[in-house]
C-alpha positions in Angstrom: 0.0 0.0 0.0 1.4 3.4 -1.0 2.1 6.0 1.6 4.3 9.1 2.1 7.2 9.9 4.3 7.8 13.5 5.0 11.0 14.5 6.6 11.8 18.0 7.9 15.4 18.7 8.9 15.1 20.6 12.2 18.6 22.0 11.8 17.8 23.4 8.4 14.2 24.6 8.9 14.2 28.3 9.9 10.6 29.5 10.0 11.7 32.9 11.4 13.9 33.5 8.3 11.6 32.5 5.5 8.2 33.4 4.1 6.5 30.1 5.0 6.8 28.9 1.4 5.9 25.3 2.4 2.6 26.4 3.7 1.7 29.1 1.2 2.4 27.0 -1.9 1.0 23.7 -0.7 -2.2 22.9 -2.8 -3.7 20.9 0.0 -3.3 23.7 2.5 -4.7 26.2 0.0 -7.8 24.0 -0.1 -8.3 24.6 3.6 -6.9 21.4 5.0 -4.7 21.8 8.1 -1.7 19.9 6.7 1.3 22.1 7.7 1.8 23.6 11.1 4.5 26.2 11.7 6.2 26.3 15.1 9.9 25.9 15.9 9.9 24.0 12.7 7.4 23.0 10.1 5.3 19.9 10.8 3.7 18.1 7.9 0.8 15.8 8.4 1.7 12.8 6.2 -1.8 11.3 5.9 -2.9 14.5 4.0 0.2 14.8 1.9 -0.4 14.1 -1.9 3.4 13.9 -2.6 3.5 16.7 -5.2 6.9 17.9 -4.0 6.1 21.6 -4.3 7.2 22.3 -0.7 10.5 20.5 -1.4 11.2 22.8 -4.3 10.0 26.0 -2.6 11.8 25.6 0.7 14.7 28.2 0.6 16.7 26.1 3.1 16.2 22.6 1.4 14.9 21.4 4.7 12.1 19.2 3.4 12.2 15.7 1.9 9.0 14.0 0.6 9.2 10.3 -0.4 6.4 8.3 -2.0 6.7 4.7 -0.9 5.0 2.4 -3.4 6.2 -1.0 -2.1 6.1 -3.0 1.1 8.9 -1.9 3.5 8.2 -4.1 6.5 7.8 -3.4 10.2 8.3 0.2 11.5 10.7 -0.3 14.4 11.7 3.2 15.4 11.1 6.9 14.5 13.1 9.6 16.1 10.4 12.3 16.0 7.7 13.9 13.9 8.9 14.1 10.3 12.2 12.6 11.3 14.2 9.4 10.3 12.5 6.1 10.8 13.8 2.5 10.6 11.9 -0.5 9.2 12.9 -4.1 10.3 15.9 -5.2 12.2 18.9 -7.4 11.3 19.1 -10.8 12.9 22.2 -12.0 14.9 23.1 -15.6 14.1 24.9 -17.7 16.6 28.3 -19.0 15.5 28.3 -16.7 12.4 29.4 -13.2 11.3 26.5 -11.2 10.1 27.5 -8.2 7.9 25.5 -5.0 7.6 25.9 -3.4 4.2 24.5 0.0 3.0 25.0 3.7 2.7 25.8 5.9 5.7 22.9 7.6 7.4 20.5 4.8 6.6 20.0 3.0 10.0 22.9 0.7 10.6 24.0 2.5 13.8 20.4 2.8 14.9 20.1 -1.0 14.5 23.2 -1.6 16.6 21.9 0.7 19.3 18.7 -1.2 19.5 20.3 -4.6 19.5 22.7 -3.6 22.2 19.9 -2.2 24.4 21.1 1.4 24.2 17.9 2.4 22.4 14.3 1.1 23.1 12.4 1.4 19.8 9.1 3.2 19.8 7.5 1.5 16.8 6.7 5.0 15.5 4.4 5.7 18.4 5.7 9.1 19.3 3.1 9.9 21.9 3.8 7.0 24.3 6.7 5.7 26.2 8.5 2.9 24.3 8.2 -0.6 25.8 10.0 -3.8 25.1 6.8 -5.8 25.4 5.4 -4.0 22.3 8.6 -4.6 20.3 8.7 -8.3 21.3 5.0 -8.6 20.2 5.9 -7.1 16.8 8.5 -9.7 16.2 6.6 -12.6 17.7 7.3 -15.9 15.8 10.5 -14.6 14.2 14.2 -15.3 14.9 14.4 -12.0 16.8 11.7 -12.8 19.4 14.0 -14.8 21.8 16.8 -12.3 21.4 14.6 -9.3 22.2 13.1 -11.1 25.2 16.5 -11.7 26.7 17.6 -8.2 25.9 14.5 -6.7 27.6 15.3 -8.8 30.7 18.9 -7.7 30.9 20.2 -11.1 30.0 22.1 -10.0 26.9 25.7 -8.9 27.6 27.1 -7.2 24.5 30.2 -5.4 23.4 30.2 -2.5 20.9 33.4 -1.5 19.0 32.7 2.1 18.0 33.2 3.5 14.5 35.0 6.7 15.2 38.3 5.5 16.7 39.9 8.9 16.3 38.1 10.0 19.4 40.1 7.5 21.5 43.2 9.7 22.0 41.0 12.7 23.0 39.1 10.6 25.6 42.1 8.8 27.0 44.7 11.6 26.6 47.9 10.8 28.5 46.9 7.1 29.0 49.2 4.3 27.9 48.1 1.5 25.7 48.6 -1.0 28.5 46.2 0.9 30.7 43.4 0.5 28.1 44.3 -3.2 27.8 44.6 -3.9 31.5 41.8 -6.5 31.0 43.0 -7.4 27.5 43.6 -11.1 26.7 47.1 -12.0 25.8 46.0 -13.9 22.7 44.4 -10.7 21.2 47.3 -8.5 22.2 49.5 -10.9 20.2 47.2 -11.5 17.3 46.7 -7.7 16.7 50.5 -7.2 17.2 50.2 -4.7 20.1 53.0 -6.1 22.3 55.5 -3.4 21.3 53.0 -0.6 21.8 52.0 -1.3 25.4 54.2 1.5 26.8 53.2 4.0 24.2 50.7 6.8 25.0 47.4 6.5 23.1 47.8 9.8 21.3 51.0 8.6 19.7 49.3 5.8 17.9 48.6 5.7 14.2 45.1 5.1 12.8 45.8 1.4 12.2 47.2 1.0 15.7 44.2 2.7 17.2 41.9 0.3 15.3 43.8 -2.8 16.4 43.7 -1.5 20.0 39.9 -1.0 19.8 39.5 -4.5 18.3 41.7 -6.2 20.9 39.9 -4.5 23.7 36.5 -5.4 22.4 37.2 -9.0 21.7 38.9 -9.4 25.1 35.6 -8.7 27.0 33.4 -11.6 27.9 30.0 -11.1 26.2 27.2 -12.9 24.4 27.1 -10.7 21.4 29.8 -8.5 19.7 28.9 -5.5 17.5 31.8 -4.2 15.5 31.4 -0.9 13.6 33.8 -0.5 10.6 36.8 -2.6 11.7 38.9 -2.2 8.6 39.2 1.7 8.7 42.9 2.6 8.8 44.1 -1.0 8.6 46.3 -2.0 5.6 45.3 -4.8 3.3 47.3 -7.4 5.2 45.9 -6.3 8.5 42.3 -6.4 7.1 42.8 -10.0 6.1 44.3 -10.8 9.5 41.4 -9.0 11.3 38.9 -10.9 9.2 40.5 -14.3 10.1 40.6 -13.4 13.8 37.0 -12.3 13.9 35.8 -15.2 11.8 37.6 -17.7 14.1 36.3 -15.9 17.2 32.7 -16.1 15.8 32.6 -19.9 15.9 31.4 -19.8 19.5 30.1 -16.2 19.6 27.6 -14.0 17.9 29.2 -11.2 15.8 27.6 -8.4 13.8 29.8 -6.2 11.6 29.3 -2.9 9.7 31.8 -2.9 6.9 32.3 -0.8 3.7 35.3 -2.6 2.2 33.6 -5.1 -0.1 36.7 -7.4 -0.4 37.0 -7.6 3.4 33.3 -8.0 4.0 33.0 -10.8 1.5 35.9 -12.6 3.2 34.7 -11.9 6.7 30.9 -12.4 6.7 28.8 -15.5 6.5 25.6 -13.6 6.0 24.6 -10.1 5.0 21.7 -7.8 5.5 21.3 -5.0 3.0 20.2 -1.5 4.2 18.4 0.6 1.7 16.2 3.7 1.7 17.0 7.4 1.6 19.9 8.9 3.6 18.6 10.8 6.7 14.9 10.0 5.9 14.3 6.3 6.3 16.1 2.9 6.2 14.9 -0.6 5.5 16.6 -3.8 6.5 16.4 -6.6 4.0 16.0 -10.3 4.6 19.2 -12.1 5.5 21.3 -13.6 2.6 24.5 -15.6 2.3 27.3 -13.1 1.9 28.1 -13.5 -1.8 24.4 -13.3 -2.8 23.7 -10.3 -0.6 26.8 -8.4 -1.8 26.0 -9.1 -5.4 22.4 -8.0 -4.9 23.6 -4.7 -3.4 26.1 -4.1 -6.2 23.4 -4.8 -8.8 20.9 -2.5 -7.0 18.2 -5.1 -7.2 17.3 -7.7 -4.6 16.1 -10.5 -6.7 14.6 -12.6 -3.9 12.4 -9.7 -2.8 11.8 -8.3 -6.4 12.9 -5.0 -5.1 15.0 -2.3 -6.8 17.0 -0.3 -4.3 19.0 1.7 -6.9 18.3 2.5 -10.5 21.9 1.6 -11.5 24.5 -1.0 -10.8 27.8 -0.2 -9.2 30.6 -0.5 -11.7 34.2 -1.3 -11.0 37.0 0.1 -13.2 40.6 -1.2 -12.6 43.9 -2.1 -14.2 44.1 0.7 -16.7 47.0 0.9 -19.1 49.7 3.3 -18.1 49.3 6.8 -19.6 52.1 7.7 -22.0 53.9 11.0 -22.7 52.6 12.9 -19.7 54.7 16.0 -18.9 56.9 15.8 -15.8 55.9 17.6 -12.6 58.9 16.7 -10.5 61.7 14.3 -10.1 62.7 13.4 -6.6 66.1 12.1 -5.4 66.7 9.0 -3.3 66.7 9.9 0.3 66.3 8.5 3.8 64.4 9.4 7.0 65.6 7.9 10.3 63.8 7.8 13.6 64.8 5.9 16.7 64.3 2.3 15.8 63.0 3.0 12.3 64.6 3.8 8.9 62.8 4.7 5.7 64.6 4.5 2.4 63.1 6.1 -0.7 64.3 5.2 -4.2 64.5 8.1 -6.7 61.4 8.6 -8.7 59.2 11.0 -10.7 55.7 12.4 -10.6 53.9 13.4 -13.8 51.3 16.1 -14.5 47.8 14.8 -14.9 48.3 11.5 -13.1 47.1 9.9 -9.9 49.9 8.1 -8.2 48.7 5.5 -5.7 50.7 4.3 -2.7 50.4 0.7 -1.7 51.9 -1.1 1.3 51.5 -2.2 4.9 51.1 0.2 7.8 54.1 1.3 9.8 56.6 1.3 6.9 56.7 5.0 6.1 53.8 5.8 3.7 52.5 8.7 5.8 56.1 9.8 6.5 56.7 10.0 2.8 53.6 12.2 2.3 54.6 14.5 5.2 58.1 15.0 3.7 56.5 15.8 0.3 54.2 18.2 2.1 57.1 19.9 3.9 55.7 18.8 7.3 58.9 16.9 8.0 62.5 16.8 6.7 64.5 13.9 5.3 67.9 13.1 6.9 69.9 15.2 4.5 67.2 17.7 3.6 67.4 16.6 -0.1 63.7 16.9 -0.7 62.8 20.5 -1.4 59.8 21.1 -3.7 59.2 24.4 -5.5 55.5 23.5 -5.8 52.3 24.5 -4.1 50.9 21.5 -2.2 47.6 20.7 -0.6 47.6 17.9 2.0 44.8 15.9 3.6 46.2 14.0 6.6 45.2 10.6 7.9 43.8 11.9 11.1 41.2 14.6 10.7 40.2 17.0 13.5 38.6 20.5 13.3 38.7 23.1 16.1 36.2 25.3 14.2 33.1 26.7 15.9 30.5 27.1 13.2 28.7 25.4 10.3 30.2 23.6 7.4 29.0 26.3 5.1 30.6 29.1 7.1 33.9 27.1 7.3 34.0 26.5 3.5 33.3 30.0 2.5 35.3 31.8 5.2 38.4 29.5 5.1 38.5 28.4 1.5 38.1 29.5 -2.1 34.9 27.7 -3.3 34.6 28.1 -7.1 31.8 26.8 -9.4 34.3 24.1 -10.5 34.7 22.9 -6.9 30.9 22.8 -6.5 30.4 20.9 -9.7 33.3 18.5 -9.5 33.4 17.8 -5.7 30.7 19.2 -3.5 27.7 18.0 -5.5 28.9 14.5 -6.2 30.0 14.1 -2.5 26.6 15.4 -1.3 28.2 18.0 0.8 25.1 20.2 0.5 23.3 17.7 2.7 25.3 18.7 5.7 26.3 22.3 4.9 24.0 23.5 7.8 25.6 21.2 10.4 28.1 22.4 13.0 31.6 21.2 12.0 32.0 19.8 15.6 28.9 17.6 15.1 29.9 15.9 11.8 30.0 12.1 11.5 33.2 10.4 10.5 32.0 10.1 6.8 30.9 13.7 6.7 34.2 14.9 8.2 36.1 12.9 5.6 34.1 14.4 2.7 34.7 17.9 4.1 38.4 17.2 4.3 38.5 15.9 0.7 36.7 19.1 -0.5 39.0 21.2 1.6 42.1 19.6 0.1 41.0 20.1 -3.5 39.6 23.6 -2.9 43.1 24.8 -2.4 44.8 25.9 -5.6 47.8 23.6 -5.8 50.1 21.8 -8.2 50.1 18.6 -6.1 47.4 17.1 -3.9 48.3 14.6 -1.2 45.6 12.5 0.4 46.2 10.0 3.2 43.5 7.3 3.4 40.6 9.2 1.9 38.2 6.2 2.0 38.1 5.9 5.8 34.5 6.2 7.0 33.1 6.5 3.5 30.5 4.0 2.5 30.7 1.7 -0.6 28.9 4.1 -2.9 30.8 7.2 -1.7 34.1 5.3 -2.4 33.0 4.6 -5.9 31.8 8.1 -6.4 35.1 9.5 -5.0 37.1 7.3 -7.4 35.2 8.9 -10.3 35.5 12.4 -8.7 39.2 12.3 -8.3 39.7 11.0 -11.9 37.5 13.7 -13.3 39.1 16.5 -11.2 42.6 15.5 -12.2 41.7 15.1 -15.9 39.9 18.4 -16.1 42.3 20.5 -14.1 45.5 18.7 -15.3 46.8 18.6 -11.7 48.4 15.7 -9.9 47.5 13.7 -6.9 49.3 11.1 -4.7 47.0 8.9 -2.7 47.7 6.5 0.2 44.8 3.9 0.1 44.1 0.5 1.6 40.8 -0.3 -0.2 42.0 -2.2 -3.2 38.9 -1.5 -5.2 39.3 2.2 -4.8 43.1 2.2 -5.3 42.7 0.2 -8.5 40.0 2.6 -9.8 42.1 5.8 -9.3 45.8 4.9 -9.9 47.7 5.4 -13.1 50.9 4.2 -11.4 51.8 3.0 -7.9 54.7 3.5 -5.5 55.1 0.1 -3.7 56.3 0.2 -0.1 57.8 -2.9 1.5 59.6 -3.5 4.8 59.1 -4.5 8.4 56.5 -2.5 10.3 57.9 -0.1 12.8 61.5 -1.1 11.9 62.3 -0.3 8.3 60.6 0.6 5.1 61.5 1.0 1.4 59.7 2.8 -1.3 60.4 1.7 -4.9 60.3 3.9 -7.9 56.8 4.3 -9.3 55.7 1.4 -11.4 52.6 0.3 -13.5 49.6 -0.7 -11.3 49.6 -4.3 -12.5 53.2 -4.9 -11.6 52.9 -3.3 -8.2 49.7 -5.2 -7.3 51.1 -8.6 -8.3 54.3 -7.9 -6.2 52.2 -6.7 -3.2 49.8 -9.6 -3.2 52.7 -12.1 -3.5 54.3 -10.5 -0.5 51.3 -10.8 1.7 50.4 -14.2 0.3 46.8 -13.8 -1.0 45.3 -14.2 -4.5 42.3 -12.4 -6.0 39.8 -13.5 -8.6 36.8 -11.7 -10.0 33.2 -12.6 -9.3 31.5 -13.9 -12.4 28.3 -11.9 -11.9 29.6 -8.5 -10.8 33.3 -8.5 -11.8 34.2 -7.4 -8.2 37.5 -8.7 -6.8 37.2 -11.6 -4.2 39.9 -13.1 -2.0 40.5 -16.8 -2.7 40.4 -18.9 0.5 44.0 -19.6 1.5 45.0 -23.1 0.6 42.1 -23.6 -1.8 42.6 -25.2 -5.2 42.3 -21.9 -6.9 44.7 -20.2 -4.5 47.3 -23.0 -4.9 47.1 -23.0 -8.7 47.5 -19.2 -9.0 50.5 -19.1 -6.7 52.1 -22.0 -8.6 51.7 -19.9 -11.8 53.0 -16.7 -10.0 49.7 -15.0 -10.9 48.1 -13.3 -7.9 45.1 -11.8 -9.6 43.3 -12.9 -12.7 40.1 -12.3 -14.5 40.3 -8.5 -14.1 
């Protein structure tokens, strides 16, 4: 049965600064029906709405979203307020398995985790009454969730929640040492996540990958019935992602694990089952039925859930990779061989060159000097003999993002940066920055902050753009959009970018050439001269001992199970990826 969802963004809606366009132009209101009430914000009575969309177009602050729902969406589980986000259905934890949650940001994955951990009692859309677990249990009577929700309501579910935004850890635990945060940590997880040598280090000295491993080791060390893990691969390198996936998968044999993950290669390897989240960002989210991982991921990529005869997107996600190297590009710079030495660590850089109009990818494990290399290029640090001096304008997006700005995103962009029509067209619109322009910078989510940092980096007029792990906290679709955005920006502006990235799908989509880093983490690292992407990927995969194939249906890369017939055959042929 068709119905309407009307969402009014309370942060954007400013009745004291507009002419009440939503009310004055609404054809239903003009016919004398009391459909829109104006108070602190506009309130739209959905049962009277005809879905014409006039108020959406007329609102000067883009505060209104009207959605016409023409298909069955399931059970309304929670609504945050009048004309606010609502969630339909819930994902199902499965004992002895890893259940993956796949979908765009802002579509209900975190809300689901808050409900399943007992942090939020759902109201079933009944905004006028106090939410009660008995009503929720009744809604799911006869389903797999009934027993879980009964135990949760009785306080018999002990759960652990590994948060998404790990960059907050150093601020919360400033001055604390790693060993203090792991005082209840199990030795096996400290060892498996390679944290032994970090125990005496202060938390604020840790890299992004080290913070992620710390958070994972701490979470898995706790004794609980259910483990909810939000974006575990952020800031981990490819080898660490594979290791994390194996650890969590082994751990799940006797536990219940639910994971939010945007790296499709990692999710495919890690999850046994997948729920797809679909809907409209910030308006409503729907949780699909549960599917075996490969089928669920392929449905999501294709934008069509065959088993439910439901189209969630009017296009399929396409992957572009392994492009031929561009020829005859003009030279931007040639850099000399140099070294950078710290106590206990030495980085060696082979001489190389960077060309105008190319995206140069950086591939390698964490802790072997990739970020250090970017910092030296950016002039943030000096090499041992101060050989690296660039007569270029450079814009740098660091790995860790933090803003001390008091004000909205809009005021930050226009006060601090030079926002041109080109930046709006090439970056802000494709990255949907307009959707959070009104938000306070201090209140941004991880994904929103990452998108702001990307825009900020490219909004500066520079010869060379340096980006350290731009995919962190971006969802699958945003990563694919970003891949297209950076290619378009570089091709249209004839500028150059160097990108450190651990999502192989994204790196393969953007890189013309690659600088391969090898070494021993936290001890030594070496960067080879830039090489063709195919050559670098084969060398890297051989070094970490994994092989990749493509899925026959979607052409997405998949990791072969170590020791499988396919894995053994490819390694025997010294081919570490094929079918691309």
